[in-house]
Structure formats: structure tokens, C-alpha cells
N, C-alpha and C positions, 0 to 999 in steps of 0.2 A: 775705698767703694765697702759699704756694706754688705753683708753678709745676705739680707735682704736683697739688696739690689742683683745680688750677684743670682740669686736664685732664681729671679724676676728674670734675668736674661735666659736662663738655663733652660727655664720653663718653655721659654718662646722658641726656642733654636728645639727643643724636645718633642715640637708640634710637628710629627711628620706627613700631618692630613691638609696642613697650612701651603700656600705657594710657596715660593722664594720670597716673591713677589711682595703678599703679604704679609714673610717673616720680614721682608727690611723693612714695611711700615711702620710695623710693627714695633722694632728695634729704633729707629730712628726716636717713635714717641718716647720710647720707654728713658733715649738717650736726653732729650729733651727733660723728661722730671726728673735726672739727674742729674742734669747740665753737664751734661760732655757730647753733645751733638756734635761739635766741632770734631772732637776724637776720633766720630763713628765717621762723619764724612771722611775726613783723612784717611781712615782704614778700607774705604770704600770706593776713593779716586785710587790708593795703590793697587789694591784688589784690580782693579778696572785696568792700570798701568799693565799690572803682569798678565792679565789676561788678553790684552793687547799685544805683550814683546811674545806671547805664549803662539798665538796664529800664528803671527811673523816668524815665529823662529819653525812651526809645522808647514810652512808655505815654503818656506827656502828647504827644506828636507826634502818636502812632495818635490820642487821642482829639481832637487843635486840627485834624485834615485832613479831615473832613470839611465842617468851617463853611469853613474855607480854600481846600477845593475850591468850594464852591457860592458864594464872594466873588469869586473867580477869574473864575469864569465869569460873573456877572455884570458885572463888568470889561469883559470881552474880548467880551462879548456886544452890548454894551451900543455901538449904531450913533448916536445920539446925542449922540457928544460928539466933540471934534478930535480926531486924533492927539497935538497934545500934552497935551489932554487925557485920554488914554490913558498916556499915560507920566508923569502926575505920578499920575493912578491906580495903576500898576503902582508906582511909588516909593514911594506912601502904603504900597499892601498890604504889599510889602517888608519894608518897617520897621515896620510892625504887625505880622510875623510872623517877629519876631527867633529864634526857636526851628527855625521851618522852613527862614528862609535858613541857621542856623549849622550847621544838621545836615544 
């Protein structure tokens, strides 16, 4: 890709007064001009797939949160355990809630 093509692309994205939709249209026109429309469309499809997966992950996280919060309170409110048992229970809690830990 030429230096001029890169400059044009960056100029499109630098314009902070344009809407995202307008920028997308400008990028598609730019891509057509440089015969890379298929690559831009592929990138856009992958971005949409990522956003869909992100929404699903956040939804699953939010669904699991009330139960995780309740269990966390049960562990921390239990005064019939030693500090070592508390640490072990917290470690077990963290390991059983990988999605919460990862995100």
C-alpha cells in the first residue's frame, strides 16, 4: 500500500467530527479506490463477530453475578472458619468463577 493511501486512510479516521457510520462509508469508498474492499469488508465482519461474542460474554457474566456475589458474601461472612480456611474458600471461589476472574 502506498504512503498516499495510508495517509488518506488515517485522514479519514482522524476526523473526530464525523460519525462512525460516515467514517465507515468513507473507508469503504477509500477501499474501493485502492481495490481492497474485500479486505475491509472481512475486517468489518470480524469486528462484528467480536462485538457479538463480547455481548454474549458480558451477558453470561451478568447472569452469573448474583450467584457469585451471594457465594462471596457467604464465604466472607462465615466467622466459623479460620483465616486459612477463609483463604482456601476464597481461592476455591476464584477458581470456580473463571469467567469473573478473566473479565
